[in-house]
C-alpha positions as CSV (number, residue, x, y, z in Angstrom):
1,M,74.5,-24.9,-53.9
2,R,75.6,-26.2,-57.3
3,K,73.2,-25.8,-60.4
4,L,70.6,-28.2,-61.0
5,T,70.6,-30.3,-63.5
6,E,67.5,-29.8,-66.4
7,T,66.0,-33.2,-65.1
8,E,66.1,-31.6,-61.5
9,Q,64.2,-28.7,-62.6
10,G,61.6,-30.7,-64.4
11,K,60.7,-32.7,-61.2
12,I,60.3,-29.3,-59.1
13,K,58.2,-27.9,-61.6
14,L,56.2,-31.2,-61.6
15,L,55.9,-30.9,-57.7
16,T,55.1,-27.1,-57.8
17,K,52.1,-27.9,-59.8
18,N,50.7,-30.5,-57.6
19,Q,51.0,-28.0,-54.8
20,V,54.4,-29.2,-53.0
21,S,56.1,-26.1,-51.2
22,L,59.7,-27.3,-50.5
23,T,63.1,-26.6,-50.0
24,L,66.5,-27.7,-51.1
25,I,69.5,-28.5,-49.5
26,E,73.0,-30.2,-50.9
27,P,74.4,-32.6,-48.6
28,T,78.4,-32.8,-48.9
29,E,81.1,-35.5,-48.5
30,T,82.2,-34.2,-45.6
31,G,78.8,-33.8,-44.1
32,L,77.5,-37.1,-45.1
33,K,80.6,-38.7,-42.8
34,K,80.1,-36.7,-39.7
35,S,75.9,-36.5,-40.2
36,I,75.9,-32.7,-40.3
37,M,74.6,-30.2,-42.7
38,D,74.3,-26.2,-42.8
39,A,71.1,-25.1,-42.4
40,T,71.4,-22.4,-45.3
41,G,69.5,-19.3,-45.6
42,S,66.7,-20.9,-48.0
43,V,66.1,-23.5,-45.3
44,R,66.0,-21.2,-42.4
45,S,63.6,-19.5,-45.0
46,Y,61.3,-22.1,-45.6
47,L,61.2,-23.5,-42.0
48,K,60.5,-20.2,-40.5
49,S,57.9,-19.1,-43.1
50,E,55.8,-22.3,-42.9
51,N,55.8,-21.6,-39.3
52,I,58.0,-25.1,-38.4
53,H,61.1,-23.2,-36.7
54,D,63.1,-20.2,-36.1
55,Y,66.6,-20.7,-35.9
56,E,66.9,-16.8,-34.8
57,L,64.9,-18.0,-31.5
58,Q,66.8,-21.4,-30.8
59,K,69.4,-21.1,-28.2
60,Q,72.9,-22.8,-28.7
61,G,74.0,-26.0,-27.3
62,T,72.9,-29.7,-27.5
63,E,70.4,-29.2,-24.7
64,S,68.3,-26.8,-27.1
65,K,68.2,-29.2,-30.1
66,I,65.0,-29.6,-31.7
67,M,63.9,-33.3,-32.7
68,I,61.1,-33.4,-35.2
69,P,59.4,-36.7,-37.2
70,A,60.9,-37.4,-40.3
71,S,60.1,-39.6,-43.5
72,I,62.6,-40.8,-45.8
73,H,61.0,-41.6,-49.3
74,T,62.8,-44.1,-51.3
75,G,60.1,-44.6,-53.9
76,F,57.4,-47.6,-53.1
77,N,59.0,-47.9,-49.2
78,T,59.8,-45.1,-46.6
79,I,62.5,-44.8,-44.0
80,K,61.3,-43.2,-40.7
81,S,63.7,-41.0,-39.3
82,Q,64.0,-37.7,-37.1
83,A,65.6,-34.6,-37.9
84,S,67.8,-32.7,-35.5
85,L,67.7,-29.0,-35.8
86,Y,70.3,-27.3,-33.6
87,R,73.0,-24.4,-33.0
88,P,76.4,-25.5,-32.0
89,T,78.4,-24.0,-29.2
90,T,81.3,-23.3,-31.6
91,K,81.0,-21.1,-34.6
92,K,79.1,-18.7,-33.7
93,G,76.1,-20.7,-33.6
94,D,75.7,-21.2,-37.1
95,P,72.4,-23.5,-38.1
96,R,72.8,-26.9,-38.6
97,I,70.1,-29.7,-39.5
98,W,70.4,-33.5,-39.9
99,F,68.1,-36.3,-41.0
100,Y,68.7,-39.5,-39.2
101,G,69.5,-42.4,-41.8
102,L,69.9,-39.8,-44.8
103,T,73.4,-41.7,-45.7
104,K,71.1,-44.9,-46.7
105,I,69.7,-42.8,-49.7
106,A,72.3,-39.9,-50.5
107,D,75.6,-39.6,-51.7
108,P,77.9,-36.1,-51.9
109,N,76.4,-33.3,-53.8
110,D,72.4,-35.0,-54.6
111,I,69.8,-32.7,-54.3
112,I,68.0,-33.8,-51.0
113,A,64.2,-32.4,-51.2
114,I,62.5,-31.5,-48.0
115,T,58.9,-30.6,-47.6
116,Y,56.7,-30.9,-44.4
117,Y,53.3,-32.8,-44.1
118,D,51.0,-34.3,-41.2
119,D,53.5,-32.7,-38.8
120,S,56.5,-34.0,-39.8
121,F,59.3,-33.7,-42.4
122,Q,59.4,-35.7,-45.5
123,A,62.6,-35.7,-47.5
124,F,63.5,-37.4,-50.5
125,N,66.5,-37.4,-53.2
126,L,65.4,-35.5,-56.1
127,T,68.2,-36.4,-57.9
128,K,67.9,-40.1,-57.6
129,L,64.2,-40.4,-57.1
130,D,62.0,-41.1,-59.8
131,V,59.0,-38.4,-59.1
132,N,57.6,-38.5,-62.4
133,V,56.6,-42.3,-62.6
134,L,55.9,-42.7,-58.8
135,I,53.2,-40.0,-58.9
136,N,51.8,-41.3,-62.2
137,S,52.1,-44.8,-61.3
138,S,49.2,-47.0,-61.7
139,I,50.9,-49.2,-58.5
140,Q,50.0,-47.1,-55.2
141,N,53.0,-46.1,-53.4
142,P,53.6,-43.9,-50.3
143,F,55.4,-40.8,-52.1
144,Q,52.3,-40.6,-54.6
145,Y,50.1,-40.8,-51.6
146,L,52.1,-37.9,-50.2
147,I,51.8,-35.7,-52.9
148,N,48.2,-36.5,-53.6
149,A,47.4,-35.4,-49.9
150,I,49.5,-32.1,-49.9
151,N,47.7,-31.5,-53.5
152,N,44.0,-32.5,-51.8
153,T,44.9,-30.7,-48.6
154,E,46.4,-27.2,-50.0
155,N,43.4,-27.3,-52.8
156,E,40.6,-28.0,-50.0
157,V,39.6,-24.8,-49.4
158,A,39.9,-23.1,-53.3
159,F,37.7,-26.1,-54.2
160,E,35.3,-24.9,-51.1
161,L,35.1,-21.5,-52.4
162,L,35.1,-22.4,-56.4
163,E,32.1,-24.4,-55.3
164,M,30.1,-21.7,-53.7
165,L,31.5,-19.3,-57.0
166,R,29.4,-21.5,-59.3
167,K,26.2,-21.8,-57.2
168,I,26.1,-18.2,-57.4
169,A,26.8,-17.9,-60.8
170,S,24.1,-20.6,-61.7
171,A,21.7,-17.9,-60.3
172,G,22.0,-15.5,-63.3
173,P,23.1,-12.0,-63.2
174,I,23.4,-10.2,-59.8
175,P,21.9,-6.9,-58.9
176,S,24.9,-4.3,-58.1
177,M,25.1,-3.5,-54.5
178,V,26.2,0.1,-55.1
179,D,27.0,2.6,-58.5
180,A,30.6,2.5,-58.3
181,D,33.8,1.2,-59.6
182,T,34.2,-0.9,-57.1
183,S,30.6,-2.5,-57.0
184,V,31.8,-5.7,-58.9
185,G,33.5,-6.8,-55.8
186,R,31.6,-5.6,-53.4
187,T,28.2,-7.5,-54.7
188,L,30.2,-10.7,-54.9
189,E,31.9,-10.1,-51.5
190,T,28.2,-9.8,-50.0
191,A,26.7,-12.8,-52.2
192,L,29.3,-14.9,-50.1
193,G,28.2,-13.4,-46.6
194,I,32.0,-11.6,-46.4
195,N,31.9,-8.5,-44.3
196,I,32.7,-5.5,-46.4
197,N,35.9,-3.8,-44.2
198,S,39.0,-2.6,-45.0
199,S,41.3,-5.4,-43.4
200,K,44.6,-6.4,-45.0
201,E,43.9,-10.1,-44.7
202,P,42.7,-12.2,-47.6
203,D,39.2,-12.4,-47.8
204,Y,38.0,-15.6,-47.7
205,K,40.0,-18.4,-45.5
206,G,43.2,-17.4,-46.9
207,I,42.3,-16.8,-50.3
208,E,42.2,-13.2,-51.7
209,L,39.2,-12.4,-53.9
210,K,39.9,-9.9,-56.5
211,S,36.5,-9.3,-59.0
212,F,36.6,-7.2,-62.4
213,R,34.3,-6.4,-65.1
214,N,35.3,-8.4,-68.2
215,S,37.5,-5.7,-70.2
216,R,40.5,-6.9,-70.5
217,T,42.1,-3.2,-70.7
218,N,41.3,-3.0,-66.9
219,R,44.0,-2.8,-64.4
220,K,43.6,-5.3,-61.6
221,N,44.4,-3.9,-57.8
222,L,46.9,-5.8,-56.0
223,F,47.1,-4.1,-52.6
224,A,47.4,-0.5,-51.0
225,Q,50.4,0.4,-49.1
226,V,51.5,3.9,-47.6
227,P,54.9,5.0,-47.6
228,D,57.1,4.7,-45.4
229,W,56.8,8.2,-43.6
230,K,60.1,8.1,-41.9
231,L,62.2,7.8,-44.7
232,S,60.4,10.4,-46.8
233,K,59.9,14.0,-47.4
234,F,56.6,14.6,-46.7
235,K,55.1,12.9,-43.8
236,S,51.3,13.0,-44.5
237,S,48.7,12.1,-47.5
238,G,48.1,15.6,-46.7
239,E,51.2,17.3,-47.7
240,I,50.7,15.1,-50.9
241,L,47.5,16.6,-51.6
242,E,48.3,20.2,-50.9
243,T,51.2,20.0,-53.2
244,F,49.8,18.1,-56.2
245,G,45.7,18.4,-55.8
246,Y,43.5,20.2,-58.1
247,E,39.8,21.3,-57.6
248,R,37.4,19.4,-59.2
249,E,33.4,20.1,-59.0
250,D,33.2,20.8,-55.4
251,D,36.1,18.8,-54.3
252,F,39.6,19.2,-53.9
253,K,41.7,16.0,-54.4
254,L,44.2,14.1,-56.0
255,Y,43.3,11.3,-58.3
256,C,45.6,9.9,-60.8
257,T,48.1,6.8,-61.8
258,V,51.9,7.3,-61.2
259,S,54.2,5.4,-63.2
260,A,57.8,4.6,-63.2
261,I,57.9,5.1,-67.7
262,T,56.5,8.1,-67.8
263,R,55.8,11.7,-66.0
264,N,51.8,12.0,-65.7
265,S,50.3,15.6,-65.7
266,Q,50.6,16.4,-62.2
267,G,54.4,15.8,-63.0
268,L,54.8,12.8,-61.1
269,N,56.9,9.1,-61.7
270,L,58.2,6.4,-59.9
271,R,61.3,5.2,-60.0
272,L,63.4,1.8,-58.2
273,D,66.5,2.2,-56.8
274,S,67.8,-1.7,-56.6
275,D,70.8,-1.0,-54.8
276,I,69.0,0.7,-51.8
277,K,65.9,-1.3,-52.2
278,Q,63.5,1.3,-52.4
279,L,61.0,2.6,-54.6
280,I,60.9,6.2,-54.5
281,E,58.2,8.7,-56.1
282,N,59.2,12.2,-57.5
283,S,58.1,15.2,-58.7
284,D,59.4,17.2,-61.8
285,K,59.4,20.3,-59.5
286,P,62.9,21.6,-58.4
287,E,61.9,22.4,-55.1
288,V,60.2,19.1,-54.5
289,G,62.3,16.1,-56.1
290,D,62.1,13.0,-54.0
291,F,59.1,13.0,-51.7
292,V,57.8,9.5,-50.8
293,V,59.7,6.1,-50.6
294,W,58.7,2.8,-50.0
295,T,61.1,-0.2,-49.2
296,L,60.9,-2.9,-51.3
297,D,60.9,-5.3,-48.4
298,K,58.1,-3.8,-47.2
299,L,56.3,-4.2,-50.6
300,H,57.4,-7.6,-51.5
301,N,55.8,-8.6,-48.0
302,R,52.2,-7.1,-48.8
303,L,52.3,-8.7,-52.3
304,R,53.3,-12.5,-50.4
305,E,50.6,-11.7,-47.7
306,K,47.8,-10.7,-49.9
307,H,48.5,-12.9,-52.8
308,K,49.5,-15.9,-51.5
309,E,46.4,-17.3,-52.8
310,T,44.1,-15.4,-55.2
311,F,41.0,-15.8,-57.3
312,W,40.7,-13.2,-60.1
313,V,37.0,-13.4,-60.8
314,E,35.9,-12.1,-64.1
315,A,32.1,-10.7,-64.6
316,E,30.2,-9.9,-67.3
317,S,28.3,-6.3,-66.9
318,T,24.7,-6.0,-68.2
319,T,22.3,-3.3,-67.7
320,I,18.9,-4.8,-66.3
321,N,15.9,-1.9,-65.7
322,N,18.5,1.1,-65.6
323,R,20.8,-0.8,-62.7
324,E,24.2,-2.7,-63.5
325,H,24.1,-6.6,-63.1
326,F,26.8,-9.3,-62.3
327,Q,27.3,-12.2,-64.3
328,Y,30.6,-14.1,-62.8
329,K,31.6,-16.3,-65.3
330,L,35.6,-17.4,-65.0
331,V,38.3,-17.5,-62.3
332,E,42.1,-17.6,-62.6
333,H,43.5,-19.0,-59.6
334,T,47.2,-18.1,-59.2
335,K,49.6,-18.8,-56.0
336,K,53.2,-17.7,-54.4
337,P,53.3,-14.7,-56.5
338,I,57.5,-14.1,-57.7
339,T,58.5,-11.3,-55.7
340,T,61.4,-10.5,-57.9
341,Q,59.3,-10.2,-60.7
342,F,57.2,-7.1,-59.0
343,D,60.3,-4.9,-59.3
344,L,60.8,-5.7,-62.9
345,L,57.0,-5.2,-64.1
346,I,57.6,-1.6,-61.6
347,E,60.1,-0.6,-64.0
348,Q,58.5,-2.0,-67.3
349,G,54.9,0.6,-66.2
350,I,52.8,-2.9,-65.8
351,I,52.4,-2.3,-62.2
352,T,51.4,1.1,-61.4
353,L,50.4,3.2,-58.4
354,D,47.2,5.2,-58.0
355,H,46.6,7.9,-55.4
356,L,43.2,8.7,-54.3
357,I,43.2,11.3,-52.1
358,K,40.6,13.9,-51.3
359,R,39.6,16.7,-48.6
360,T,37.1,15.8,-46.1
361,K,34.6,18.1,-44.8
362,T,36.7,18.9,-41.6
363,G,39.8,19.8,-43.6
364,G,41.8,16.6,-43.3
365,A,42.9,14.6,-46.3
366,K,41.6,10.8,-46.7
367,E,43.4,8.3,-48.8
368,K,42.0,5.4,-50.5
369,G,45.4,4.0,-51.6
370,P,48.0,4.3,-52.5
371,I,47.0,1.3,-54.7
372,F,49.5,-1.0,-56.7
373,K,47.9,-2.1,-59.7
374,I,48.7,-4.2,-62.3
375,K,47.7,-4.4,-66.0
376,P,46.0,-7.8,-67.0
377,E,48.9,-8.8,-69.1
378,G,50.9,-8.8,-65.6
379,I,49.5,-11.5,-64.2
380,E,51.3,-14.5,-65.8
381,L,54.2,-12.6,-65.5
382,L,53.6,-12.1,-61.9
383,F,52.5,-15.4,-60.7
384,P,53.5,-19.0,-61.5
385,P,51.5,-20.6,-63.7
386,S,47.6,-20.6,-62.8
387,E,44.6,-22.8,-62.7
388,S,41.8,-21.4,-64.8
389,Y,37.7,-22.3,-64.0
390,S,34.4,-21.8,-65.8
391,L,31.7,-20.8,-63.4
392,I,28.7,-21.5,-65.6
């Protein structure tokens, strides 16, 4: 695809601000003449991630062609259309896509935007359509209706959760459920009626909740993820504990932070190898060296799964009658993390790793992590521009 113009980039930013998830395709002169376009990697990824279509599962030949309803937006009008998705019997079955009627609105090398709403494709010429004027027009139009509908649908659950949080906040400080660092989150989830469990799924209807005390120096939990033991020298958390653990009061444990920019007191650090797409934990003990590995693909997927949409809830901590209480005050609402930034923030020491391993009474090792955490200033670097909401 050709480089987008500044105007086209501005239109995409406006659509992103309105919660529109889309993919782009550039029809060629030959493609328009033959009514055929390659379904590029980005198009295929979009269709698969949105659960619309998976070309990998589609057989070759016209008999396996899939037809999906479509609307082509021209501004104040739409063209009813259909999209065909197929893999020809020739050329190794390279995926193809076409929108009937596209030649009416597109010239060669225009950029066509494709989104999906109401069980049909919604396509428009990003190059030619005046997106800003249509969205903000005082005259109602189909494109404005589409963007507003997508925006409202995307935010429906968020507004529902926000209203619940405001109701909790209006009741004043809530007594802590337990005397622990994690109590700020557990107390809020209990107030919301969310079961406390170790599920990797987001907490509330697809939205992840991350609560924290309003000390801006606190790192925030991103997700927990064990290493890929098959690729690692060490094969369990127990091996890590036995090699680097220490006696503390009545416990034998390893509670430490590991960073890519410095070694900790146990001699551990992180190293990111972009060539083989791995994050590696290393010891300065020559006989140990590199001992556990995470694939970057796995870490990126965990980040996308856990933080597709997140409420970061700030609470003010006060002590009332010798018991900690929480006044939940502010929400930062983020969406769709930029996974390539994750690697950079690891290298910069803004995202770090915490080991939380302790020997159990039976002699085994219990691991609460490893937990990947991010410093407060990293939030705006990992996520696109967010929305902030006051709860009181």
